[in-house]
C-alpha positions as CSV (number, residue, x, y, z in Angstrom):
1,X,15.5,25.7,15.2
2,X,11.9,24.8,15.6
3,X,10.4,21.5,16.9
4,X,7.2,19.8,17.5
5,X,8.6,17.0,19.2
6,X,9.6,16.2,23.0
7,X,12.5,14.1,24.1
8,X,11.2,11.2,26.0
9,X,13.0,10.4,29.5
10,X,14.9,7.2,30.2
11,X,11.9,5.9,31.8
12,X,10.7,4.8,28.4
13,X,13.8,2.6,27.8
14,X,12.1,-0.3,29.8
15,X,9.4,-0.2,27.1
16,X,11.8,0.0,24.3
17,X,13.6,-3.3,25.1
18,X,10.2,-5.0,25.2
19,X,10.1,-3.9,21.4
20,X,13.6,-4.6,20.2
21,X,14.6,-7.4,22.6
22,X,14.4,-11.0,22.3
23,X,11.1,-12.5,22.7
24,X,10.1,-13.9,26.2
25,X,8.6,-17.4,26.5
26,X,5.4,-17.1,28.1
27,X,4.7,-19.3,31.3
28,X,1.1,-19.8,30.4
29,X,-0.7,-19.9,27.1
30,X,-3.6,-17.4,27.2
31,X,-6.2,-16.6,24.6
32,X,-5.2,-13.7,22.2
33,X,-7.7,-10.9,22.2
34,X,-8.6,-8.0,19.7
35,X,-6.1,-6.0,21.6
36,X,-3.2,-8.0,20.4
37,X,-4.1,-7.3,16.6
38,X,-5.2,-3.8,16.7
39,X,-3.3,-0.6,16.6
40,X,0.1,0.0,14.9
41,X,3.0,-2.0,14.4
42,X,5.5,-2.3,17.3
43,X,8.4,-1.5,14.9
44,X,8.5,-0.3,11.2
45,X,10.6,1.6,8.8
46,X,13.9,0.3,10.3
47,X,17.1,2.1,8.9
48,X,20.8,1.7,9.6
49,X,23.0,4.7,9.2
50,X,25.3,5.2,6.4
51,X,28.4,4.6,8.7
52,X,26.9,1.5,10.1
53,X,26.9,2.6,13.8
54,X,23.2,3.3,14.6
55,X,19.6,1.8,14.0
56,X,16.6,4.1,13.7
57,X,12.9,3.2,13.6
58,X,9.4,4.0,14.1
59,X,8.2,2.4,17.1
60,X,5.1,2.1,19.4
61,X,5.1,4.2,22.5
62,X,2.5,4.6,25.0
63,X,-0.9,3.3,23.9
64,X,-0.8,3.5,20.1
65,X,1.3,6.5,19.8
66,X,4.4,6.4,17.5
67,X,7.8,7.2,18.6
68,X,11.2,7.5,16.9
69,X,14.0,5.3,18.4
70,X,17.7,5.8,17.6
71,X,19.9,3.2,19.1
72,X,23.7,2.4,18.8
73,X,24.9,-0.9,17.4
74,X,27.2,-2.9,19.6
75,X,27.0,-0.2,22.4
76,X,25.2,-0.6,25.7
77,X,24.5,3.2,25.8
78,X,20.9,4.4,25.9
79,X,18.8,4.9,23.0
80,X,17.3,8.3,22.0
81,X,13.6,8.1,22.1
82,X,11.6,10.9,20.6
83,X,7.7,11.4,20.6
84,X,5.8,13.6,18.3
85,X,3.5,16.0,20.0
86,X,1.3,16.8,17.2
87,X,-1.8,14.9,15.9
88,X,-0.2,13.9,12.6
89,X,1.1,10.4,12.3
90,X,4.7,9.3,11.3
91,X,4.7,7.9,8.0
92,X,8.7,7.1,7.4
93,X,12.1,8.2,8.3
94,X,15.4,8.1,6.5
95,X,19.1,8.7,7.3
96,X,20.3,11.8,5.4
97,X,23.9,11.4,6.7
98,X,25.5,9.5,9.8
99,X,23.8,11.9,12.3
100,X,20.8,13.2,10.6
101,X,17.5,11.8,10.1
102,X,14.5,12.9,7.6
103,X,11.3,12.4,9.5
104,X,7.9,12.7,7.7
105,X,4.5,13.1,9.1
106,X,1.0,13.1,7.5
107,X,-1.8,15.2,8.8
108,X,-5.3,14.6,7.5
109,X,-8.7,15.9,8.0
110,X,-12.2,16.8,6.3
111,X,-12.9,20.4,6.2
112,X,-15.9,19.8,3.5
113,X,-13.3,17.7,1.6
114,X,-10.6,15.1,2.6
115,X,-7.2,16.6,2.6
116,X,-3.7,15.7,3.4
117,X,-0.7,17.6,4.4
118,X,2.8,16.3,4.6
119,X,5.1,17.9,7.3
120,X,8.8,17.0,7.5
121,X,11.5,17.7,9.9
122,X,15.3,17.0,10.2
123,X,16.7,15.6,13.3
124,X,20.3,16.0,14.4
125,X,20.8,12.7,16.7
126,X,23.8,14.4,18.4
127,X,22.2,17.8,19.4
128,X,18.8,16.4,19.5
129,X,17.7,19.5,17.7
130,X,14.9,19.7,14.7
131,X,14.7,21.8,11.8
132,X,11.4,22.3,10.2
133,X,11.0,21.8,6.5
134,X,8.7,23.7,4.4
135,X,5.2,22.2,4.2
136,X,4.7,19.6,1.6
137,X,8.3,18.7,1.2
138,X,9.0,15.2,0.0
139,X,12.5,13.8,0.1
140,X,13.9,13.7,-3.5
141,X,17.3,11.7,-2.7
142,X,18.1,9.9,0.4
143,X,21.5,11.5,1.0
144,X,22.6,15.1,2.0
145,X,25.4,16.5,0.0
146,X,28.8,17.5,1.1
147,X,27.6,21.1,1.7
148,X,24.9,20.0,4.2
149,X,22.0,20.5,1.9
150,X,19.1,18.1,0.9
151,X,16.9,18.0,-2.1
152,X,13.4,17.9,-1.9
153,X,10.3,17.8,-4.1
154,X,7.7,20.4,-3.4
155,X,4.2,20.9,-4.6
156,X,2.9,24.4,-5.2
157,X,-0.8,23.3,-5.4
158,X,-3.3,23.2,-2.5
159,X,-3.4,20.1,-0.7
160,X,-7.2,20.6,-0.9
161,X,-7.4,20.9,-4.4
162,X,-8.2,18.4,-7.1
163,X,-5.1,19.5,-8.9
164,X,-3.0,18.5,-6.0
165,X,-4.6,15.0,-6.1
166,X,-4.4,14.7,-9.8
167,X,-0.7,15.6,-9.9
168,X,0.4,13.8,-6.7
169,X,-0.7,10.5,-8.5
170,X,0.7,11.3,-12.0
171,X,4.1,12.3,-10.5
172,X,4.2,15.7,-12.4
173,X,4.0,19.3,-11.1
174,X,6.6,19.0,-8.3
175,X,9.5,21.5,-8.1
176,X,12.9,20.7,-6.8
177,X,14.6,22.7,-4.2
178,X,17.9,22.4,-2.2
179,X,17.6,23.2,1.5
180,X,20.3,23.9,4.1
181,X,19.9,21.2,6.9
182,X,20.8,23.8,9.5
183,X,18.5,26.6,8.2
184,X,15.3,25.6,6.3
185,X,14.9,29.2,5.3
186,X,17.9,28.8,3.1
187,X,16.1,27.6,0.0
188,X,17.5,27.3,-3.6
189,X,15.3,26.5,-6.5
190,X,16.8,23.7,-8.7
191,X,13.8,23.1,-10.9
192,X,10.4,25.0,-11.5
193,X,7.1,22.9,-11.3
194,X,6.6,21.6,-14.9
195,X,5.0,18.8,-16.9
196,X,8.1,16.7,-16.8
197,X,8.9,13.7,-14.3
198,X,12.7,14.1,-13.5
199,X,15.3,11.5,-12.7
200,X,18.2,12.6,-10.4
201,X,21.6,11.2,-10.2
202,X,23.6,10.4,-6.9
203,X,24.3,14.2,-6.3
204,X,20.5,15.2,-6.8
205,X,21.1,16.8,-10.2
206,X,18.3,16.2,-12.7
207,X,19.7,14.4,-15.7
208,X,16.8,12.8,-17.2
209,X,13.3,14.2,-17.8
210,X,10.2,12.3,-19.0
211,X,7.0,13.6,-20.4
212,X,4.3,11.2,-20.8
213,X,1.6,11.2,-23.4
214,X,-1.7,12.6,-22.3
215,X,-4.3,11.6,-24.7
216,X,-3.6,12.9,-28.2
217,X,-2.0,16.2,-27.0
218,X,1.6,15.1,-26.5
219,X,4.1,13.0,-27.8
220,X,6.1,10.8,-25.1
221,X,9.7,12.1,-24.7
222,X,12.7,11.3,-22.9
223,X,15.4,14.0,-22.6
224,X,19.0,13.6,-20.9
225,X,21.8,16.0,-19.9
226,X,25.0,15.6,-18.3
227,X,25.4,15.8,-14.4
228,X,26.1,19.2,-13.2
229,X,25.1,20.8,-16.6
230,X,24.9,24.6,-15.8
231,X,21.8,26.6,-16.8
232,X,22.0,28.0,-20.1
233,X,20.0,30.8,-21.7
234,X,19.1,28.6,-24.5
235,X,16.0,26.8,-25.7
236,X,17.2,23.3,-24.9
237,X,19.0,24.3,-21.7
238,X,21.6,21.6,-22.1
239,X,18.7,18.8,-22.6
240,X,18.9,16.5,-25.8
241,X,16.1,14.2,-26.8
242,X,16.8,10.6,-26.5
243,X,13.5,8.9,-27.3
244,X,10.0,9.9,-28.4
245,X,6.9,7.9,-29.3
246,X,3.3,8.9,-30.0
247,X,1.3,6.0,-28.6
248,X,-1.8,4.7,-30.4
249,X,-5.2,5.2,-28.7
250,X,-6.7,1.7,-28.0
251,X,-9.8,2.7,-26.4
252,X,-11.9,5.8,-25.3
253,X,-13.3,5.9,-21.8
254,X,-16.1,8.3,-21.0
255,X,-17.7,9.1,-17.5
256,X,-19.5,12.1,-16.3
257,X,-18.8,14.4,-19.2
258,X,-15.1,13.6,-19.5
259,X,-13.3,11.4,-21.7
260,X,-9.8,9.8,-21.6
261,X,-7.7,8.0,-24.2
262,X,-6.5,4.5,-23.2
263,X,-3.0,3.8,-24.5
264,X,-0.2,1.3,-24.0
265,X,3.0,3.4,-24.2
266,X,6.4,1.9,-24.4
267,X,7.5,3.7,-21.3
268,X,4.7,3.2,-18.7
269,X,6.7,4.2,-15.5
270,X,10.1,5.2,-14.8
271,X,12.3,3.5,-12.3
272,X,15.5,5.3,-12.1
273,X,19.1,5.2,-13.7
274,X,21.5,2.3,-13.8
275,X,24.9,1.6,-15.2
276,X,26.4,4.6,-13.9
277,X,24.0,6.8,-15.5
278,X,23.9,5.2,-18.9
279,X,20.5,3.4,-18.7
280,X,17.2,4.5,-17.8
281,X,15.1,1.7,-16.1
282,X,11.3,1.5,-16.8
283,X,8.3,-0.8,-16.9
284,X,6.1,-1.4,-20.0
285,X,3.1,-3.5,-21.0
286,X,4.6,-3.7,-24.6
287,X,7.5,-5.8,-25.8
288,X,9.6,-2.9,-26.3
289,X,8.0,-1.5,-29.3
290,X,5.0,0.7,-30.0
291,X,3.1,-2.3,-31.8
292,X,4.0,-5.1,-29.5
293,X,1.9,-6.1,-26.4
294,X,2.9,-8.4,-23.5
295,X,0.6,-11.5,-22.6
296,X,-2.1,-10.0,-20.6
297,X,-0.4,-6.5,-20.7
298,X,1.6,-7.3,-17.5
299,X,4.3,-5.0,-16.7
300,X,7.8,-5.9,-17.3
301,X,11.2,-4.2,-16.8
302,X,13.2,-2.7,-19.8
303,X,16.0,-0.2,-20.1
304,X,16.7,2.7,-22.4
305,X,20.4,3.2,-23.4
306,X,20.8,7.0,-23.1
307,X,23.8,7.0,-25.4
308,X,22.3,4.9,-28.4
309,X,18.6,5.5,-27.9
310,X,17.9,1.7,-28.0
311,X,15.6,-0.2,-25.7
312,X,16.8,-3.6,-24.1
313,X,14.6,-6.2,-22.7
314,X,12.4,-7.3,-21.1
315,X,15.1,-7.7,-18.3
316,X,12.7,-9.0,-15.7
317,X,9.1,-10.3,-16.5
318,X,6.5,-12.7,-14.8
319,X,4.1,-15.0,-16.5
320,X,1.4,-14.2,-13.8
321,X,2.0,-10.7,-12.3
322,X,3.1,-7.1,-13.0
323,X,6.7,-6.5,-12.2
324,X,6.4,-3.0,-10.7
325,X,8.7,-2.1,-7.7
326,X,12.1,-0.9,-8.2
327,X,14.9,-1.2,-5.7
328,X,17.1,2.0,-5.6
329,X,20.5,2.1,-3.9
330,X,20.6,5.3,-1.6
331,X,24.4,5.6,-2.3
332,X,24.2,6.0,-6.0
333,X,20.3,6.7,-6.5
334,X,20.4,4.0,-9.2
335,X,18.2,0.9,-9.8
336,X,19.8,-2.2,-8.3
337,X,16.8,-4.6,-8.4
338,X,13.2,-5.1,-8.7
339,X,10.4,-6.6,-6.5
340,X,6.9,-7.8,-7.4
341,X,4.2,-10.2,-6.0
342,X,2.7,-13.0,-7.3
343,X,1.4,-15.4,-4.6
344,X,4.5,-14.6,-2.6
345,X,7.2,-11.8,-3.0
346,X,9.6,-12.1,-5.8
347,X,12.8,-10.2,-6.0
348,X,15.7,-10.0,-8.7
349,X,18.9,-8.1,-7.9
350,X,21.2,-6.4,-10.4
351,X,23.6,-5.7,-7.6
352,X,25.8,-8.8,-7.2
353,X,26.7,-8.5,-3.4
354,X,23.2,-7.4,-2.0
355,X,21.9,-10.3,-4.3
356,X,24.2,-12.8,-2.7
357,X,23.1,-11.7,0.6
358,X,19.4,-12.1,-0.4
359,X,19.9,-15.4,-1.9
360,X,21.7,-16.8,1.2
361,X,19.0,-15.4,3.5
362,X,16.3,-16.8,1.3
363,X,17.8,-20.3,1.4
364,X,18.1,-19.9,5.1
365,X,14.3,-19.0,5.5
366,X,12.7,-20.6,2.6
367,X,9.0,-20.3,4.0
368,X,9.5,-16.5,4.5
369,X,9.4,-13.5,2.1
370,X,12.9,-11.9,2.7
371,X,13.5,-8.2,2.1
372,X,16.6,-6.1,2.2
373,X,15.3,-2.6,3.5
374,X,18.4,-0.8,4.4
375,X,22.2,-1.0,4.3
376,X,25.3,1.2,5.3
377,X,27.8,2.8,3.0
378,X,30.1,-0.2,2.9
379,X,27.2,-2.7,2.3
380,X,28.1,-4.5,5.5
381,X,25.4,-3.8,7.9
382,X,22.1,-4.8,6.3
383,X,18.6,-4.5,7.8
384,X,16.4,-7.6,6.8
385,X,12.7,-7.9,7.0
386,X,11.0,-11.5,7.3
387,X,7.4,-11.9,6.3
388,X,5.1,-14.9,6.3
389,X,6.5,-18.2,7.1
390,X,4.5,-18.3,10.5
391,X,5.6,-15.0,11.7
392,X,3.9,-11.6,12.3
393,X,6.9,-10.1,10.7
394,X,10.5,-9.5,12.1
395,X,13.4,-7.1,11.5
396,X,17.1,-8.5,11.8
397,X,20.4,-6.9,11.4
398,X,22.7,-9.0,9.1
399,X,26.5,-8.5,9.4
400,X,28.1,-9.3,6.1
401,X,31.7,-9.5,7.7
402,X,30.8,-12.7,9.8
403,X,27.2,-13.8,8.6
404,X,25.6,-13.0,12.1
405,X,21.9,-12.3,12.1
406,X,20.7,-10.4,15.1
407,X,16.9,-10.0,15.9
408,X,16.1,-6.3,16.1
409,X,12.3,-6.7,17.0
410,X,9.1,-8.2,15.9
411,X,6.6,-6.4,14.0
412,X,3.9,-7.5,16.4
413,X,5.4,-8.6,19.6
414,X,1.8,-9.2,20.9
415,X,1.5,-12.3,18.4
416,X,4.3,-14.8,18.9
417,X,5.2,-17.2,16.1
418,X,3.4,-20.1,17.6
419,X,0.2,-18.1,17.7
420,X,0.4,-17.4,13.9
421,X,-2.1,-19.1,11.9
422,X,-1.2,-21.0,8.7
423,X,-2.0,-19.4,5.4
424,X,-2.0,-21.2,2.1
425,X,-3.3,-20.7,-1.4
426,X,-6.5,-22.3,-3.0
427,X,-6.8,-22.5,-6.7
428,X,-10.2,-22.2,-8.4
429,X,-11.9,-21.8,-11.7
430,X,-14.6,-19.2,-11.9
431,X,-17.9,-19.9,-13.6
432,X,-17.0,-18.4,-16.8
433,X,-13.7,-20.1,-16.9
434,X,-11.1,-17.9,-15.4
435,X,-8.2,-19.5,-13.3
436,X,-7.9,-17.6,-9.9
437,X,-6.7,-18.2,-6.5
438,X,-7.5,-17.2,-3.1
439,X,-5.5,-16.9,0.4
440,X,-6.9,-19.4,3.0
441,X,-6.0,-18.9,6.8
442,X,-7.2,-21.7,8.9
443,X,-7.0,-21.9,12.8
444,X,-3.8,-23.6,14.0
445,X,-5.6,-25.5,16.8
446,X,-8.3,-27.1,14.7
447,X,-8.5,-29.5,11.9
448,X,-9.4,-28.0,8.5
449,X,-12.5,-29.8,8.3
450,X,-16.1,-28.2,8.5
451,X,-14.8,-24.9,9.8
452,X,-17.0,-21.8,10.1
453,X,-15.7,-19.3,7.6
454,X,-15.5,-15.6,7.1
455,X,-15.3,-14.9,3.3
456,X,-13.2,-11.6,3.3
457,X,-13.5,-9.4,0.1
458,X,-10.6,-6.9,-0.2
459,X,-11.1,-3.3,-1.1
460,X,-11.4,-2.9,-4.8
461,X,-11.1,-3.0,-7.6
462,X,-7.5,-1.7,-7.9
463,X,-6.4,-3.7,-4.7
464,X,-5.1,-7.1,-3.8
465,X,-4.2,-9.3,-0.8
466,X,-0.8,-10.3,-0.2
467,X,-0.9,-13.4,2.0
468,X,1.5,-13.7,4.9
469,X,0.3,-11.9,8.1
470,X,-3.0,-10.3,7.4
471,X,-4.4,-8.6,10.7
472,X,-8.0,-9.3,9.9
473,X,-7.4,-12.8,8.7
474,X,-5.1,-13.7,11.8
475,X,-7.6,-12.2,14.3
476,X,-10.5,-14.0,12.9
477,X,-8.6,-17.3,12.7
478,X,-7.7,-16.6,16.5
479,X,-11.5,-16.7,17.1
480,X,-11.9,-20.0,15.5
481,X,-12.8,-19.0,11.8
482,X,-11.2,-19.9,8.7
483,X,-10.7,-16.9,6.3
484,X,-10.9,-16.9,2.6
485,X,-9.5,-14.0,0.5
486,X,-10.1,-14.4,-3.2
487,X,-8.1,-12.5,-5.7
488,X,-11.3,-11.8,-7.8
489,X,-11.3,-10.1,-11.2
490,X,-10.1,-6.6,-11.1
491,X,-7.5,-7.2,-8.4
492,X,-4.3,-5.2,-8.9
493,X,-1.0,-6.6,-9.9
494,X,-1.9,-9.2,-12.4
495,X,-1.7,-7.3,-15.7
496,X,-4.0,-4.6,-17.3
497,X,-6.3,-7.2,-19.1
498,X,-7.2,-8.7,-15.7
499,X,-7.7,-5.5,-13.9
500,X,-10.0,-4.3,-16.7
501,X,-12.4,-7.4,-16.2
502,X,-13.8,-5.4,-13.3
503,X,-15.4,-2.9,-15.8
504,X,-19.2,-3.5,-15.6
505,X,-18.7,-6.5,-13.4
506,X,-19.7,-4.9,-9.9
507,X,-22.4,-7.1,-8.5
508,X,-21.8,-9.4,-11.3
509,X,-18.7,-11.1,-12.3
510,X,-16.9,-9.7,-9.2
511,X,-19.3,-11.1,-6.8
512,X,-19.6,-14.4,-8.5
513,X,-15.8,-14.8,-8.0
514,X,-16.3,-14.9,-4.5
515,X,-19.1,-17.5,-4.5
516,X,-17.0,-19.6,-6.8
517,X,-14.0,-19.6,-4.3
518,X,-16.4,-20.4,-1.6
519,X,-17.9,-23.2,-3.5
520,X,-14.3,-24.6,-3.8
521,X,-13.4,-24.7,-0.1
522,X,-16.9,-26.2,0.6
523,X,-16.1,-28.9,-2.0
524,X,-12.7,-29.6,-0.5
525,X,-14.4,-30.2,2.9
526,X,-12.5,-27.2,4.6
527,X,-15.7,-25.3,5.4
528,X,-19.2,-26.0,6.7
529,X,-21.6,-24.4,4.2
530,X,-24.0,-23.5,6.7
531,X,-21.6,-21.4,8.7
532,X,-20.3,-18.6,6.5
533,X,-20.3,-14.8,6.8
534,X,-19.4,-12.4,4.1
535,X,-17.2,-9.3,5.0
536,X,-15.4,-6.6,3.0
537,X,-14.6,-2.9,2.7
538,X,-15.5,-0.2,0.2
539,X,-16.4,-2.0,-3.1
540,X,-15.7,-5.3,-1.1
541,X,-18.3,-4.0,1.3
542,X,-20.9,-3.5,-1.5
543,X,-20.1,-7.2,-2.4
544,X,-20.8,-8.0,1.2
545,X,-24.2,-6.2,1.2
546,X,-25.1,-7.9,-2.2
547,X,-24.5,-11.3,-0.5
548,X,-26.7,-10.4,2.3
549,X,-29.7,-9.4,0.2
550,X,-29.0,-11.6,-2.7
551,X,-28.0,-15.0,-1.1
552,X,-29.0,-14.9,2.6
553,X,-29.5,-18.6,2.3
554,X,-25.6,-18.9,1.9
555,X,-24.6,-16.3,4.5
556,X,-25.5,-16.1,8.2
557,X,-24.4,-12.6,8.5
558,X,-22.6,-9.7,6.7
559,X,-20.0,-7.2,7.9
560,X,-19.3,-4.1,5.5
561,X,-17.2,-1.0,5.9
562,X,-18.0,2.0,3.7
563,X,-20.2,0.1,1.3
564,X,-22.2,1.4,-1.6
565,X,-25.8,0.9,-0.7
566,X,-27.6,2.7,-3.5
567,X,-25.6,2.4,-6.9
568,X,-28.0,4.5,-8.9
569,X,-27.4,7.5,-6.4
570,X,-23.6,6.9,-6.1
571,X,-23.1,6.8,-10.0
572,X,-25.1,10.1,-10.3
573,X,-22.8,11.6,-7.6
574,X,-19.6,10.5,-9.1
575,X,-20.6,12.0,-12.4
576,X,-21.2,15.2,-10.8
577,X,-17.9,15.5,-8.9
578,X,-15.1,17.8,-10.1
579,X,-12.2,15.5,-9.2
580,X,-10.9,14.3,-12.4
581,X,-8.8,11.4,-10.9
582,X,-11.8,10.1,-9.1
583,X,-13.8,10.1,-12.4
584,X,-11.2,8.3,-14.2
585,X,-10.9,5.5,-11.5
586,X,-14.6,5.0,-12.2
587,X,-14.3,4.9,-15.9
588,X,-11.3,2.5,-15.8
589,X,-12.0,0.2,-13.0
590,X,-15.6,0.3,-12.2
591,X,-17.2,1.2,-15.6
592,X,-17.8,4.1,-17.9
593,X,-21.0,5.8,-18.8
594,X,-22.2,2.8,-20.9
595,X,-21.1,0.1,-18.4
596,X,-24.4,0.0,-16.4
597,X,-27.9,0.6,-17.6
598,X,-30.4,2.1,-15.0
599,X,-32.1,-1.1,-14.4
600,X,-28.6,-2.8,-13.8
601,X,-27.9,-0.1,-11.3
602,X,-31.0,-0.9,-9.6
603,X,-30.4,-4.6,-9.6
604,X,-26.8,-4.0,-7.8
605,X,-28.2,-1.5,-5.1
606,X,-28.5,-3.5,-1.9
607,X,-30.9,-0.6,-0.6
608,X,-33.4,-1.7,-3.3
609,X,-33.6,-5.3,-2.2
610,X,-33.8,-5.5,1.7
611,X,-36.5,-7.8,2.7
612,X,-37.2,-9.8,5.9
613,X,-34.9,-12.7,4.6
614,X,-32.0,-10.4,4.5
615,X,-29.0,-11.6,6.5
616,X,-28.0,-9.7,9.9
617,X,-25.8,-6.8,9.1
618,X,-23.0,-4.8,10.7
619,X,-22.2,-1.8,8.6
620,X,-19.4,0.8,9.4
621,X,-19.4,4.3,7.8
622,X,-16.7,6.7,7.8
623,X,-17.1,10.4,8.2
624,X,-13.8,11.2,6.7
625,X,-14.4,9.0,3.7
626,X,-13.7,11.6,0.7
627,X,-16.0,10.0,-1.6
628,X,-19.0,9.9,0.5
629,X,-19.8,13.5,1.8
630,X,-23.2,14.3,3.3
631,X,-25.0,11.9,0.8
632,X,-23.2,8.9,2.2
633,X,-24.6,9.5,5.7
634,X,-28.2,10.1,4.3
635,X,-28.0,6.7,2.5
636,X,-26.8,4.8,5.5
637,X,-29.9,6.2,7.3
638,X,-32.0,5.1,4.5
639,X,-30.3,1.6,4.9
640,X,-30.9,1.4,8.4
641,X,-34.4,2.4,8.1
642,X,-35.0,-0.2,5.6
643,X,-33.4,-3.0,7.7
644,X,-35.5,-1.7,10.6
645,X,-38.8,-1.9,8.6
646,X,-38.0,-5.4,7.6
647,X,-37.0,-6.6,11.2
648,X,-33.6,-7.4,10.1
649,X,-30.9,-7.5,12.8
650,X,-28.5,-4.8,12.1
651,X,-25.9,-2.3,13.6
652,X,-24.7,0.9,11.8
653,X,-21.6,2.3,13.4
654,X,-20.0,5.7,12.4
655,X,-16.3,6.2,12.8
656,X,-13.8,9.1,11.8
657,X,-10.8,7.4,10.2
658,X,-8.5,7.8,7.4
659,X,-9.7,6.4,3.9
660,X,-8.4,2.9,3.6
661,X,-8.5,2.3,7.4
662,X,-10.4,-1.0,7.1
663,X,-7.7,-3.0,5.4
664,X,-4.5,-1.1,5.4
665,X,-1.1,-2.9,5.3
666,X,0.5,-0.1,7.5
667,X,-2.4,0.4,10.0
668,X,-4.7,-2.0,12.0
669,X,-8.3,-1.5,12.5
670,X,-9.1,0.2,16.0
671,X,-9.6,-2.0,18.8
672,X,-13.2,-1.1,19.4
673,X,-13.9,-2.0,15.7
674,X,-12.3,-5.4,16.0
675,X,-14.0,-6.2,19.3
676,X,-17.4,-5.4,17.8
677,X,-17.0,-7.3,14.7
678,X,-15.9,-10.4,17.0
679,X,-19.0,-10.0,19.1
680,X,-21.2,-9.8,16.0
681,X,-19.7,-12.8,14.6
682,X,-20.2,-14.6,17.9
683,X,-23.9,-13.7,18.1
684,X,-24.7,-14.7,14.5
685,X,-22.2,-17.3,13.4
686,X,-20.5,-18.7,16.5
687,X,-17.2,-20.6,15.8
688,X,-17.3,-22.5,19.0
689,X,-14.4,-22.3,21.6
690,X,-11.7,-19.9,20.5
691,X,-8.0,-20.9,20.4
692,X,-6.7,-22.0,24.0
């Protein structure tokens, strides 16, 4: 047995109960600080064991260290607390059996190029011994078989290669192995890496394989075979084709010497099996035929009858958003529901029992987003997560036998419910007639009238905000600011047509959407138009800098993380890079070779437009940002020099963080970053007295 973990002594148990116990009412109301919002969640990834006797979760140890906690249900015995000794961060855990946990860690670095390596371990909670899994193993099915083996996906490509990134995103190129839980060197190959995406049944057998069309080279195909089908020395190896299509090319994208064919295939993404293996669930932007297109090309859920080859659906669809998240039952590895985000979380269940539990809890907590995140073998002990509704997030344990709901812990115990600031949506119409909405967070101790504002632009395109408890929005509201988060054109999750509106719109329509949302809350009287700052990360950071140089009369200050300061140079670098997936992102979401003329690139390059009237700027640049490299640092130096030459107050700060660190749903910004942002805002756009 090999281990990179230490068992913590019982002295940490006192800290545990601060996490999982009932919240304590404070005797005095003291102001919240950046420390209360920074760092990791107190409790995450909560799982119940298959026999319903244990709860396991990732918790917060000393400082911001992540720990693993395994505690008994209905028992006063001490919990097991385990702390990783390696630098890689815990990403998730799963029960493989009543007594074994799968633990997954991610390691990241930048040895000339950003890389990511996955490490996995199996913990026996009875013996407290660990088995180290092969590097880059990913859990294929969340249950060990009766022989004490687990099935994992493994990738033969280097984690530092562009091939690894391309295949990791596309979902192909992974092999399937069976590994003994007690001896990780006992590895049996189940599938070799191939160009197929495989779907597994409850026993971990590959019973469906899908090959997606890539340009004009391939026909999209779905093949199936019986569970447990032995290997045959034949051409088809037991597989029979159940569906095929050759999607029509709708558009051709070109960027940096490469081209991609845009298509709308009937099968966009596979979710899993259903109906005891008879159906294959998938999402599609079509109406189930090669010719039809759904309104806005929004994803809906369909299923393929593997016996007849007929497509049924749409089974679930939305008028405003992509239905894109499948819920799998670990007991059968089959699809039992779907989730998606409109303005709030939406859920449809195919499982009658879990659907009834969800409906009951949703009626009990109508202002919250309710998620069932884990359940035992009998479906009686169910982990429930509540988000939104005036909470920073909570985990509960629901007992289906008696209806009892027991609090397991608050996601952020440092922010009690009465200190969570209200969030609502604001509808607005853009200058060119698009109907959009934004999330508006307002301080709960101030009337929503003439407030100072932070206009917060999310990363993008290809991202979106989700409402509820947003760490940046809540922190800024605690300092006395209203926070507006527009879902500007190109935001993810609202259909392909809306997403593609970002092409050629950088510094144009995307930026104007922010201004239109701002004008709406000013017209509503919520915001003081003379007390606004603009803040964003990545391409949202570019929008922030554009506001600082283009409209300094509207923004008292600007805060940007990893922004593009010279668009001409950045596009030139992206065209030279040899990472196919990054080039395709630019072609699909930012714009291909013909999207921006040279004069247009200069017009949307903040570096080219700094003058003495430019708004004060706070800029963060990340040394681990994979898309920047040495050129990013040099351009930041140029930006700082331009601001200095024009006597513009500015601060350029370098950090070393993971890509996406600025606005991640799983990680909060570092304490020093939040404190600096707070001081900067107080200096250039003071909100007055913070909350009491």
